[in-house]
Every structure is written in structure tokens, then in C-alpha cells.
N, C-alpha and C positions, 0 to 999 in steps of 0.2 A: 319292925324290921330295921336292921342297920342300914345306914345311908352310906353309899360309896361316893366319896368325893373324887371327881376326875379333874385332870388338868384342863382348864377351860381353853377354848380356842379364841385367841386374841386377834381376830382378823383372818381373812381368807388366806393370806400369804404366810401366816405363822405356822410352822410345822412342829416346833418344840419350844419349851420354856425352861429356863434354869431356875431351880428353887434357890432363891437368894437367902432366905431366912425363914425358919419355922418360929412362929410366935407362940405356939403351944407345944406340949409334949404329950405322949401317951398317958392317959389317965386324967387329963384336964377336962373340966366341964366347959362346954361352949354353948352359945346361942346360935340361932340360924344366921344372924348377921355378924357374928364374930369373925374377924380376920384371922385365919389360922396360919397363913404363910404369905410371904412376898415372893412373887415370881418375876423374872426378868426375861423379856423377849429381846429380839435384836433391835427394838425401837424404844421400849419404855418399860417401866416397872408397874406392877399391879398387885393390889391386895386380893387374896382369894378368900371369900367368905365360906363359912362352914356349910351353909346350905340346909342345915338341920340342927335342932337342939339335941344335946345329949353329951356323951363322953367320947373323947378321942380314944378309940379302941386300938387302932393300928396306923402307923405311919410307914409307908412303903419305901420312900426315898429320903435320904438325908439331904441337908442343905448342900448345894453345889452340884447336885445331879441335874443333867439335861434330860428332861422328860418329854416324850412325844405328847402332843395335845390329845385329849380325850382318853388318856390312860389313867387308871386309878392311882391316886397319890395318898389317900387315907380312907379310913372307915370310921364313921361316927354312929354311935348307937347307945343303947341303955347300958349302964354300968354292969359289968359282969357278963354281958351278952357275948356269944361266940361270934367273933368278927368274920370268920371265914364262911358263915352261912349267908352273908350278904351277896346278892347277885354280882358276879364279876370279881369279887374279892379273892376267892380261892383260886380262880384261874390266874389272877395276877401273881399270887404267891407261887403257883405252879410254874408260871413263866419265869419268875425270878430264879427258882431252883433249876429250871431247864437251862437258863443262861449260865448259872454257875457250873452246871454239869458240862455244858458246851465248852466253857473256858478250860475246865479240867481236861476235857477231851482234846482240845487244841494244844494244851501243854504236852499231853502224851504224844499227839501226832507230831508235834515239833521235834520231840526227842527221837521219835521213830524216823522222821525224815532226816534228822542229823545223822543217825546211824546209817540210814539207807544211802545217804550221800557219800559215806566213806567206803561203801562196798561197790565194786565194779558192777555196772548195770548188766542185767541179763538181757540178751537180745530178744528173748521171747516175751518179755514184759514191756508194756508201753507206759512207762511212768511219764507223768506230766504231758499227756496227750493234749494237743492244741489244735483248734479248728483252723482252717485256711484263712478265714476272715480275721481271726485273732492274730494269726501269724503275720499277715500282711500289715495289720495296724501296728503291731509291735515293731516290725522292721521299719515302717515309715516314721515312727516316733522315737526311734533310737533305743528301743528296749532290746538288748542283745539276747538272741535266742541261744547263743553259745554259753551264756551264763546259767547257773542253776536257777530254776524257776519254781522250786518247791515252795517258796514263800508266797507265791500267788495262789490264792484259794480258787480252785476251779469250781464254777457253779453249774457247769454242764453235766450231762449224763455221765455217771461214773467218775465224777471229779474232773471232767475235761475242761480245759481252759478255753473259754469262748470270748467273743469280742467285748462283751460288757465287763469281763474281768480285767481286760487290758485297759478299758476306759476308766475303771475304778482306780487303777494304779496312776493313770495320767491325771485324774482329778486331784490327787494329793501331791502333785509335782508341778513345779513351775515350768513354763514353756521352754523348749530348747531352741537355740539358734540352729540354722542349717548345718553349720560346721560342727556344732555339738552333737547333733543327731548322727552325723556321719561317724564322729569319733566314738560315740556311745555304742553304735551298732557294731563297730569293729572290735570294741573292747569286750572282755569276758571276765565275769566274776567280780565286777566292781559295783559298789553301791552309788547310784546316781544321787547327788544332793537334791533335797527338796526345793531349795532356793539357791539361785546363782548370784553371781556378782555383776551380771549385765543389767541393762536398763530395765526397770520394773521387776527386778528379781529374776530375769531370764538366765537360764543356765548356758554358759558359754563353753567353747572347746577347752579353755583354760581351766574351767571348773572340772570338766571330765578328766583332763590330764592330772589335775590335783588329786582327784579321787583315786586315780589309778596309782599315783606315786605316794599316796598317803599324806600329801600336803594340801590341806583344805584351805578354801578361801576365807574371806572375812567372816562369813556366817558360821563356818565350822570351826575357825580358830579362836572364836571369842571365849569359848569355855576353857581353852587351854592357857589363856593369858593369865599370868600372875600379876595381881595389882595389890598395892598397899591400901589399907583402910577397909572399912566395912563395905560389904557388897549386898545389895538387896535384889532378890530375884522375885519377879511378879509374874505369875502365869497369865498368858494372853488368852482370855476367854470372854464369853458374853458378847456385849456390843463391841468391845475393843477388837475381838477376834473377827467379828463380822466386818467391821470397818477395814481391817487389814486384808481380809479375803476379797472384799469388794474393790478395794483400791488396786490390788494386784490383778484381779479379773478385768477391771476397767482398762488397765494399761495393756494387758495381754490380748484382749479381745477387740480392740479398736485401734485405729490409726489416728492418734491424737496430734492436733496441729493448732498452735496458738497464735493469734493476731493481737497486737497491742495498738491502742489509739488513746487519744485524750480529747476531752470536750471542755470548752470554756465554762467555768462554773460560776460566773458572775450572777446570773439569774437564780441559780440554785441557792446561793448564799443570801441574796437579797430577799428571796421568797421566804426562806427559813427565818430570817431576821424579822420580816414583816409579820409572819404568823405569830411570833412570840410577842411582838410589840402591840399588836392589835387585840390580843386576848390576854387580859390581865390575870385570868385564872390559870395558873401554871399547871393545874391538873386536868385542864380541859383537853379534848381531842385535838383541837386546832393547835394548841401550844406544844403538843407532843409530837406533831408531825416532824420527821427527821429528813435529812438528805437521803438516807437510804430508802425511806418511804417514797420520796419523789422519783428515785431511780426505778423502784419496783413499778410505780405507776407508768413511767415512760416505757419500760420494757413491755408492760401489758398492752400498751397502745400500739407499739411498733410491730410486735410479733405477728399479729393477724395478717399483715401485709407481706410477711416473709414466712409462710407456713412451713417451708422446707427446714427452717430452724426450730420450729415448734413440732418436733417429731421424735419418733423412736426408730431404732434399728433392732429388729428381733430376728436373728438368724439371717435369712435371705429376704425378709420382708421389711419394707420401709413404710412406716405409717406416719402421715401428717395429720395434725389435729386443728380443727377450727377454733375450739375453745382453748383458752390459755389457763392451764393449771400450773401456777408458778411456785416452784420449790425455792425455799430460802434456807441456806446453810446456817445452822445455829450451833454455837459452841456451848456445850453443857458439861457438867462434872463427869458425866459418863462417856463423853466423846461426841463426835460430830453427829448431828441429827438434821434431817431435812423435812420439816413440815411443809404442807402444801396449802397455798391460798387458792381455793377453788374458784374457777370462773373469774379470774382476776380482771379480765378485759371488760367485764360488765360492772365492776365495782368502782365507786368514787374514790378519790384520794383519801378522804376520811375513813372510808370502809376498809381500804387496803391497809392504812396505818393501824387501825384498831385490830384488824385480824392478824397482822404481822406480830403485833405486841402480844396478843392473846396466845398465839401459837408458840412464840418464843418462851413465854413464861411457863406454859404447859410442858414444854420440852425440858426446861431447866429444872422444873420440879418433878420430872418423871411422871407426869400425868397426861401426856399426850395420848390420844386414842390411836389405835392401829390405822384406822381409816384416814386419820389426819396426816399420816406419814407415808402414804403411798399414792401413786397416780400422777406425779408431776410430769409435765411435758417439757419444761425448760427450768433451769435452776440458776439462781443468783447467789454468789458467795462474796461477801463484803469483808475485806481485811483493811479497809481504808483507815479505820480508827487506830490501827497500830502503826500508821505511818508508812505502810507498804506502798511502793511506787510501781510495782509490777510483779506478777507471779504467774504460774501456770496452773490454773484450776484443773482438777481431774474430773473427767466426765462422770456424771451420775447415770450410769448405764441403766436402761437402754436408751436414754436420751442422747441426742446427737450434738448437743451444744450446751455449754455452761458459760455464764458471764462472771468474770471476776471484777469486783469493784475495788479500785485502789484509792490511795489518799489524794487530797487536794494539795497541789503545789504550784508555786508561781512559775510561769513560763513567759519568755519574751514574745511579744506580738508586735507587728508593724503598727505604728501610730497612724491614726486616720488624719491627724492634724499636720503631720510633717512626714513626707515620704522617706526622708532619711533618718527618721527617729524611730525608736522602739520603746514600748512600754511593757510593764509586767502585769499579767493578768492571771488569776487563779484558774487552774485546769484540773479536772478530775480524770484519773486514768482508768482505762478499761482493758482487761485481758480476756479475750474470747477464745475458748478452746472448742474445737469442732472435731467430729469424727470424719476424717478425710475419706473414709470408705464410701460415704454417701453425700457429703457436702464438700464442694470444692472451695478453694481459697477465695476466688473472686465473688461468688454469691455471698459467702460469709462476710467479706469486706463490705459489700453493699449494705448488708444488714447493720454492721457495726457503724458505718458512716451515717445511716439513717438514724440510728440510736443517738449518736453524738449530736446530730442536728436537733433531735427532739429534746435532748437535755439542755443544749445551749439556748433553745427557745422554749423553755418550759412554760412560760406565760401563754404562748400560743397553743401549746399542747393541752394545757388545762382549759383554755377557752373552747377548744375544739371538742373537749370531753373525751 
């Protein structure tokens, strides 16, 4: 019997995968362990094995398709075998045909709606019926009820527009400012832009006015600008799209507030130099310990005393954690990834250093496992190697805090030998972003001060374990 190959579930949080590349084509012979395609999740890439020996009878999705997990993607069986006899295969093909038929139906419906819109409405017909809850939500979020709403697919009885239909519209649109909501509610027949010119992509009243007058903001005018020379257009998809959506969601769903401080880095640099000088084997774990590893270690030891920073905000629930699962931002060819050092507070400096390097390499090679990329309670993002002296790290929601590590620079300090003299000492900068919805500035400042003291006295921190 033919074997139906399904899109594997790559972790509990992964709902779909993009088929990046097919390594085989219909008619090719494969073994059970043959990698037939490469799939991309929002976190990593994976080879999908055939699962059975035989011939590739049918491929359901081309490269580039975003396929829900546990859905059939191919059929493998004996050469000449009827592929649609495999369990689930024919239903998959039927679903595909149903989807095509639905698309054709939607096209016909759109034409009908366009015609209907040009005809004066009959008072006895209730076109575009909308529930009270949906009507209230639309008014609250600036969706004008005076504008034609035929483009909103009603999922209620008889095509009635209900609350979840309005929420679906809002999910594909950036948040509106209060003034923009008022302007949008009063306007009729205008297309609200999906992204605005306000902070974090928020739609402002100026964007609404621009939509009404036909003069779009920066996001809308980019396509109309004429430039000299070659232009390359790259679709935003896969992990890049996920990063874009998460960054926008992070800014729109939380009140982000950043504090900056610096700590004397004399002991950090001395300890790093001492590790390298005492271990002649440059490939040993001790010689590979970096300043960033020391920062991760210090964070893992300070956080347990400030559990309100080691926390999540999920809706109206605020969860603090005893264990420190430390996320670390990693720059990869596919974009930003955040692997997690589990139970960092129980690991030694050597163990944290080794685990950080293992996870970073796995991310850069696209081999990180889904479970290694979820569940962080606090994140550290280090841009110090680029000479950055201060930045505003964006929260890795639902976390309530993220630490940005900056470069080391010389700063004047008062000399202990002469009250009227100053000396220069290396200082490492920190930028701490918090969610001000649940963490206030003073508690965050206390944590940051404690971290600076821990870094400045890293010898004592290591001795204390």
C-alpha cells in the first residue's frame, strides 16, 4: 500500500511549515531515509525523510507553499501504483479541488458584489447584516460602518458578519492611534492602510487623511517613487516575515521602556585575559570563554533575586519563574533567532559557555531543534562587538524584560589616589528594556544596578557560585 508523507510537526508551537525545496520529483525512486524535501519553520530548517522505500507517485505542494502540519505533502509507493488509493491521499486531492472551486466561487461572488454595490439597495433585503457585538467592536476600532463592507466575509448564519470577522480584519492591520480611530470611524469608503507612519507602524490620523485624499504615507508611496538603476524586490516570507510580525506585535502589545547604565569592565577583561593565558590549548573550553559568557553567567545569578524580571505577561496574567531559562539573540543568515539556555542558574560558567556556543552554531547552520528555541524567561542581546554604545532592544514577548549588551569604552572615574584627579577605566554598557505594564522603572533600575555590581565584581560572583 502506498505511503502518504505528511508535513511533520516540528514542535508543539509550530502550526505550519514552508516547503523550501523539493530534492526529488515525481517518478524518482527513494529509500526510507532519503531526504525528499527541506521545510522551513519560523525557527529553523529541516530535512523531511521519505519514511518508506518506493517511488514518488505524487507531490501535492510546490516549493514555496506554506503547508499546515500533519497535512499530506506527497505519496510514495510502488511504481505504477494508483496513488489516490492511499489513505488520506484522495481526500487531500479533493480538498485541493474544493479550494480551487472556492476560489472560483469567491471570484464570482466578488463580481456579483461589485454589481450589487452599483445598484441601490432594496429596503426589504438585509445585505451585510452585522451582529451588535461586531458592530460595537468595529466602531471602537475605527472600522467605518458607513463604508461598504462587502469585502468582509461573514462567517455567521446566512453570511452575517460577527465579532470574529471584525477581529480577523484587525489582525491584518496595524494598531490605530486614538485620533486615527476617530478619523477612520467618521470616514466612509476609504481603504485603511495596513501599516502606518507612527511609532511601531501605528496608523495615525495623518495616515487616515492621506488615505482619504489619495496621498499615501511612506509605506504606500514607496512603490510610486521612480528611481534610477536596478531595483530588487524580495518577498517578505518565512522567518523574516515572522520576525517582522513579532517585532510589530511586541511594540503594539506592550509599553516598552528602556534604562541605560554601565559597569566597570576591569575585572571582566582581566578574567578573560587570565583564562587565555592559563590555558595554552586555544581550543579548550576555558580559552573559549568570552565576555558575553561572563555576562550570561552574571545575569543567571542575579535574576533569581529579582523574579519580577524573570517573568511573562500573557494577557491579564503575570507569571514569574523561579528557574532561569536564558534566551540569547543570535544573528543568522536567515534572521534573528533566540535559542534558550535551560536552567542557566544551575549551570557553571564552563557549561553556560559551552551551551551558548552549541546553540549559536546550531542556529547558524539551521539545525536548532524547535524545543531549543522556545520557553525563554529572559533574553540577552549583545551588539557590543559592533561597537554599539547604546540601543533599545525590543521585548521578546511574552517576556517582560530584555537586556541589551553594548560595547566596552573608556570612561572617566575619580582617582582613589588624588581627590582632584580623574582616571579612565573601561566600562561596558547595558540597555534594559522592560514592559512598563507590569514592571515599573524603579524595580527595573534596582535589578540593573545589582547586575552592574555583579559584573564589576565578577571574581566574587564566581566565587559565590
